[in-house]
Structure formats: structure tokens, C-alpha cells
N, C-alpha and C positions, 0 to 999 in steps of 0.2 A: 352726217353729223356736223360737218363744217358750217352748214347754214345756221344750225342752232348756236354754235359757238359764236359766230358773227352776231347773230341776234342778241346773245347774252351780253357781250361787251357793248353793243349799241345800247342795250337797256340800261347798263350801268351808267353810261354817259347821260342818257335821257333822264335817269333817276337823279343824277347829281344836278342837272339843269334845273329840276324842280326844287331840290333841296336848297340850292343857292338862292332861288327866288324867295323861299319862305324862311331861310335861316333866322332872320331877325324879327319875324312876325310876332313872337311872344316875348320879346325882349324890350318893349317900349320904355319901361321905367328905367332899365339899366342903361339903355342908350342915352336917355336924358341925363341920367347921372354921370355918365362917362364923358359925353361930349357937350352937354349943356344945350341940347337941341330940344325943340318942341315936337308935338305930335305930327305936325305937317312935314317937318324935315325927316322924321323917322319913317313915315310912310313912303317917302321917295325911294328908300332902299328896296322897296318891293315894287312900287309902281313903275320904276324904270324898266322892268322886264316886259309888261304888256305893252307899254308905249313903244319900245324899240322893236318888239315883235311885230306890231302893227305896220311899222316903217319897213321892216326887213323881210316880212313873210313872202311877198310876191318876188322880189329879187332872188331870195334863196331857192324858191320853187323852180324858177326858170334855170338857175345854175345847176340844180340837181337833174333836171331833164336834159340839159344840154351836155353836161360833163359827166354825169353818173352820180350815184349817191355816195360812193365811197370817198372821192376826193373832197366833196363839199362837207360831208359829215366829219372826215378827218380833220379838215381845217377848223371847223367849228369846235371839235373836241380839243384841239391844240389851243385855240383862243380861250375856251373856258378854263382849261387847266393853267394856262399862263397867268390869267388874271386872278384865278383863285389863289395861286401861290402869292400873288401881290397882296392879298388880304392879310398875309401873315405879318406884314410890316405895320407897325402901330403908327400910322401917319395922320391920324385925326379923322374927323367925320367926312370931309370932302374927299380925302384919299379913298376912304372906304366906299363912298358913293361912286367915285370914278372906277373903282375895281368892280363894283356891281354892274355898272354900265358896260364895262368890257365883257364881263361874263354874258350879259344879256345879248350882246352882239353875236356871240357864238351860239346862243340857245336855238334860234330858229334854223341855223345851218344844221344842227344835229337833229332836232325834233322833226322837222319837216321831211327828213329822209326816210321815215318809217314806212310809208306806203311803197316808195320806189324799191327799198331794200327788200321788202316782203315780196313785191312782184317779181324781182329778179331772182330771188333765192328760193322761193317756195312755189309748189304747185297749187293750182286753183283751189283744190279741196282743203288746203291748209292755210289759206289766206286769213280767214277769220281768227283761227287759233293763234297764228304767229302775230297778228296785229293785236290781238288781245293780250298776249304776253308782253309785247312792247309797250302797250298802254298801261298794263299793270305795273311795270317798272316805274312809270311816271308817278302813279299813285303812291307807290312805295317811297319814292323820293320826297313827295309832299309830306308823308307821315314822318319820315326821318327829319326833314327840315324843321317841322313844327315841334315834334315830340322829343327828339334827341339833342338838339342844340342846347336848350336850357340846362340839360343834365350835364353838359360838358363845359359849361361856363365856370371859370374859377374866379370868384370875386368879380373884378371888372375886366378880366382878361378873356378874350374870345379865342386865344391862340389854339387851344386843344381842339375846340370844335372846328375852327377854320382849317387846321392841319389835317384832321381826319377827312373832311370832305374834299380837300384839295388832293390828298393822297388817293382817294377813291376815283377822282376824276383822272388822275394820272394813270392809274391802273386801267381805267376804261379805255383811254385813247391808245395806250401802248398795246393793250390786248386786242383792240379792234384793228390796229395796223398789222399786228402779227397774224391774226386770224384771216386777214385779207391777202396775206402772202408776202408781207414786207412792205417797206416804204415805196418802192417803185411800183408794185402792184396796187397798193392802196390809193396812191395819188396819180395813177394813170387815168387819163380822161377817156371817156367813151366817144368823144366827138369824132375822132378820125375813123373809128370803126362803124359809125352809124351810117346806115343806108340813106337816111334822111336827116342830115345834120341840122336842117331848119325846123325839124319837128318841135324841138323845145321852145321855139319862139312863138308858137301858137298858144293863145290864152285858153286855158281850160274853162274859163267862165262862160265861153261860148257853148259849153255843153250844158243843156238845161238841167240834167239830173245833178250836176255839180252845184248849180246855183241853188236849187232847192235844199241840198244837203248842207250847203254853207249857211243858209237862213236858219235851218234846224240847229246847226252848231251854235250860231250866235245866240239863239233863244235858250238853248239848253245850258250851254257853258255860262251864259250871262246869269241865269238862275242860280247855277252852282256857286258862282263867285258871290252873288248877292247873299245866298244862303249862309256861306261861311262867315260873312260879316254879321248877318242878322241873328245867327245862332247864339252868339254870345250875349247880345242885348236881351233877346227874348227869354232865353233860359235863365238868365240871372234875375229877370223879372218874376220868374216862377220860384225863385229861391234856390236855384241850383248854384253850387259853389263854383269858383273859378277852376279848380282841378277837375271837377266832373264835367264842366263844360268842355274842357280841353279833351277829356276822354271820350265825350260824345262825338266831338269832331274826329277824333282818331278812329272810332268805331265806324263812322261814316266812310272814311277813306279806306279802312280795312275791308268793309263790305264791297267797295268798289274793286279792290284788288281781287278778292275772291270771285266776284261777278265776272271780271275781265278774263279770269283764267277758266272758269267753268262754263259760262254761257256761250261765248263765241264758237267753241267746238260743236255745240248743239246746232247753232245756226249753220255751220258748215255742213253738217250731216243732213240737215233739212234742205239746204240749198237756197235759203231765203235770208234776207237781212232786214228789210224794211218793216215787216211785221214786228220783229224784235225791237227795232228802234221805236216804233209807235208804243209798244208795251213799256219800254223803258221810260218814255215821257209820261205816260198816263199812270202807271203804277208808282213811278217816282213822285208824281204829284200827290197821290194819296198818302204816301209816306211823309212827304214834306208838310202836308196839312196837319197830319197827326203830330208830327214832331214839333211844329211851331204853335199849334193851336190848343194843346192840352198840357197842363201840368201832369206829371207821372212819376212813379217811383224810379229810383236811379237805375235799377237793373232793367226795368221796362224801357227806359230812355235809351239805354245802351243797345238793347235789342232792336228797338225801332230805328235807331241810327244805323245799325249794321244792315238791316233789311232794306232801308231806304238807299243806302249806298250801293248795295248789291244789284238792285234792279235799275237804279237811275243812272249810275256812272257806267254801267255796261253799254249804254247807247253810244258812248264815245268811240271805243274801238270799232264798233259796228259801222258807225258813220264813216270812219276812215277807210275801212275795208270796202264799203259800198262806193266811196268816191273813186277808188282805183278801178272798180269795175265800170263805172260810168265813163271815166276819162280814158281808160286804157293804159297799159304799161308805159307807153312813151310820154304821157302827160301826167303820170301819177304824182310827180313832185309838185307840179303846179296845182293839181287838184288838192293835195294836202295843204298847200300854202293858202288856198282859199278858205278851207275848212278852219285852219288855225287862225287866219286873219279875222274871220268872222267871230270865232270863238273868243279871241282876246278883246276884240272891239266890244262884243256884247258883255264880256266880263267887266270892263272898265265902265260901260254905260250903266249896267244894272247894279253895280256896287254903289255908284253915285245916286241913282234913283232910289234904291233901297234905303240909303242913308237919309235922303231928303224925306221920304215917306215916314221913316221911324222918328226922326227928330220932330217932324210936324205933328205926329199923332200918338206915338208910343202905343200903337194898337197893332197887334200882329194880324188882325183880320185883313187889313188893307194890304199887307205884304203877301199873305196867302192868296188873296183875290188877284193880285197882280201876277204872281207865279202861276196861278191856275189858268189865267187867260193865256199866257205865253206857252205853257206846256200843252194845253189843249190844242192850240194852233200848231205846235211842233209836231204833235201826234198826227194831226190831220195832214200836214205837209209830208210826213213820212210815207204817205200813200200816193204822193204826186210824183209821177215819173214822165218826163217829156210832156208835161201839161195834162196828164191823164191821171185821174184818181183811181 
């Protein structure tokens, strides 16, 4: 039971890390009205997260492998909670940006701990299930950040929304420390107990399977980030209202939550992950092509969004679980850091490329074609292990 409690509080912190990232995604006009900023400045409140993740992903993975997941995740959770409390002060736009940057520093310390936590706490037959639940919490955080924040804004005040998410972050870190056995136990490092203290210094990128999974992560998460940007532009072109566009995005994420809970246990029972990763890429491509390529009634749109999220986003926890298998428990932190590094880098790149393509053509066919090539490649790579198809 203890392992599930630890995973639960970890999931709460991971969820808040995603909510903090997307808190202000739907508040562009209000940010401009409140702070006098332009769209470029407003985007910085979100872009600071993937940028700092790229910079800190590898160091955080090494620290997790060297010192254990608990102290690194604990420090990351404390950093996120501290800076989220700082957002309660109305200090202007640059104060808010600096608080976002502080939270973003804590994010990779928390999120990159998922594979190591699962490897230490769960038996092999539950790895996919536990990783799926941890990943589902991140999708929940995305949904809360996008969907709940606007409902909690009072006039020009973000206080209620910021206080709620900061409170949840505090509960997460306090509960995590308690579940680990208290402050001394949670922050005790594994270094002195390790039979091979230098193991964490070895780069998991030397493991061919991790390289392949990292490339798949970059392709797939890049497509997801680009899709979240393109969804609004393309659906509005089909006459879908802003509220229904937001609901379509919410159903996409909701499908990912359900898929992350339901499908990894099936993968565990069958003892395979790569065929499921391939199916996620290729079935996800079909859903994305339908979603972006055809106008449809609102209810059908929501159904397609849900189905696409359920099959496509399920590949994410399976990639994480497979990376731990490839690298081994001792290097699980670094394996996760490579997966996350590639995913965030792909997200930044594909968002930019998608924007350029749309502004140059306003034709969804070119975006669908780009995503098609990338996801077909991702599916093919899912069958590559140590250079063998």
C-alpha cells in the first residue's frame, strides 16, 4: 500500500508541474489588459518551462541516479511549492515571469523521477501500470491548468487560482515526505549505500534502446505540442467556436488520461511495450488526420478528440516504462531525462515549425502531411531495438 501512496503524492506534484506550465495559456487577453504586455511576452510564461527543462533534464537525471529519486524529487517539489507561493504576490509581469522560471527549475527534478520511483517501488509486472498512473497525473494537471484557471480568475486577479494550485503543490510535497517516512528518510541519499557509487555517472545515451526511444519521444511529443497549437487555428477555420475548441482540447487530454490508466496494464499482462508504442503512433496519426482534416458536428468532434487522445497519448507512459527496461534500474533517472529532453526539444521545434507552416499556407493538409511523416517514422522506430527491426 505504501508504494501506491508514494506514487499518489508524486502524481499530485507532477500534475501541479503541468498545471503551472499551462496556467496562463488561455489568459492572453487578460494578461495584456493587466500588464500591458504583447503576445510575445505572454508566451514567455509558458515557454520558460520547456527551455529550462532542456537545460536541466540531464543534470537532474544524473542526480536521481546518484542520490536516489526521493531527495531529488523532494527538493524539486519544495522549489515548485516555494515559487508557486511567490505568485500570490502582485509584483507585476516580470515578477510573475521570475516565479514561473523558479517553478520551471523544480519541474524536471520532480518529473524525471517517475521511472526511478517505479523501478524502486514496484515489481516488474506492475511497471507499466504504475508509470501509466504517474503519466495520467501529468495529463490531469494539463487539463486543470488549461480548463480550471480561467474559471477561478476574478476580474484581473489571479489570486484564487494561484492560491489553489500553490496549496495543492504544498499538499503534494508534504504528503510525499510523510509517505517516504519523514524528512530524514525522504532526503537521505542512496550514494553511501550503493555498491557502485559511480554507476550514476554513466550516460544512458550509450544504451542504443534509449537512443531510439528518445528519438520517438522527440517526434511524438513534438507532434503533440504542435497539435495543441494547430487545433485552435484549424478548428476555428471550420467554424468551431472558441469554447468548443477548448472542450475539444480537453477531450483530447481526457482521452490521454483514460488511455494511460487502461492500456499500460494490458501491456504489462502481455509482457510487451514496443508494439503498443507503434500502435499509439500510427492510430494516433489516423485520429489527428481526421481531427484536423475534416469539419464535423460538435459531438463527433469531441468523440474523435477523446479517441485520438486515448490511443496517441498512451504511448508516452509506455516509452518511459520501456526506457527503464532498456537502461536498468541504476540508470533509470538518466534514461527518463533523455526521454524528457528529447520530448521538450521536439515540442519547442515542432511548435515553431507548425506555426511557420500555418502562417505560410493556412492549409491543414501540409500540417497533416508533416505529422504523418513524423509519426510513421516514430512507429517504425518503435520496432528498432539495438539496431534490429
